[in-house]
C-alpha positions in Angstrom: 157.4 168.4 89.9 160.3 166.0 89.5 159.8 162.6 91.0 161.7 159.3 90.7 159.4 156.3 90.3 159.8 152.7 89.1 157.5 151.6 86.3 157.6 148.4 84.4 158.9 149.1 80.9 156.2 147.2 79.1 153.5 149.1 81.0 155.2 152.4 80.1 155.4 151.4 76.4 151.8 150.4 76.4 150.8 153.7 78.0 152.7 155.6 75.3 151.1 153.5 72.6 147.6 154.0 73.9 147.9 157.7 74.7 149.7 158.5 71.5 152.4 160.5 73.3 156.1 160.2 72.5 157.7 161.1 75.8 157.5 159.2 79.0 156.4 162.2 81.0 153.6 163.1 78.6 152.3 159.5 78.6 152.3 159.3 82.4 150.6 162.7 82.8 147.9 161.7 80.2 147.4 158.4 81.9 146.9 160.0 85.3 144.5 162.6 83.9 142.5 159.8 82.2 142.5 157.8 85.4 141.3 160.7 87.5 138.5 161.6 85.0 137.3 158.0 85.0 137.3 157.7 88.8 135.3 161.0 89.1 132.7 159.7 86.6 132.4 156.5 88.4 131.9 158.3 91.7 129.1 160.4 90.1 127.4 157.3 88.8 127.7 155.6 92.2 126.1 158.6 93.8 123.4 158.7 91.2 122.4 155.1 91.8 122.8 155.4 95.6 120.4 158.3 96.0 116.9 158.5 94.6 116.1 161.5 92.4 113.8 164.0 94.1 111.1 163.6 91.4 109.3 160.7 89.6 108.0 160.4 86.1 104.5 160.6 87.4 105.1 163.8 89.4 106.8 165.4 86.3 103.8 164.5 84.2 101.4 166.0 86.7 103.4 169.2 87.0 103.5 169.6 83.2 99.7 169.2 83.0 99.3 171.9 85.6 101.7 174.2 83.7 104.2 174.3 86.6 106.9 172.9 84.4 108.2 174.6 81.2 108.9 172.8 78.0 
């Protein structure tokens, strides 16, 4: 998709340098992909810390002793 955007030249050069891409489009696409991946990981971490796991260490230990858990 073609789009016209205004980006500071120093920011674009830094994105090219960090991503290792030569073209502007490649650098922008790589930067957007990295940003989205990072945001998804952060959302997963926030969800992990916001919700308690359904099991505890003590419960897992008990289940293993009773042979209800494999490993």
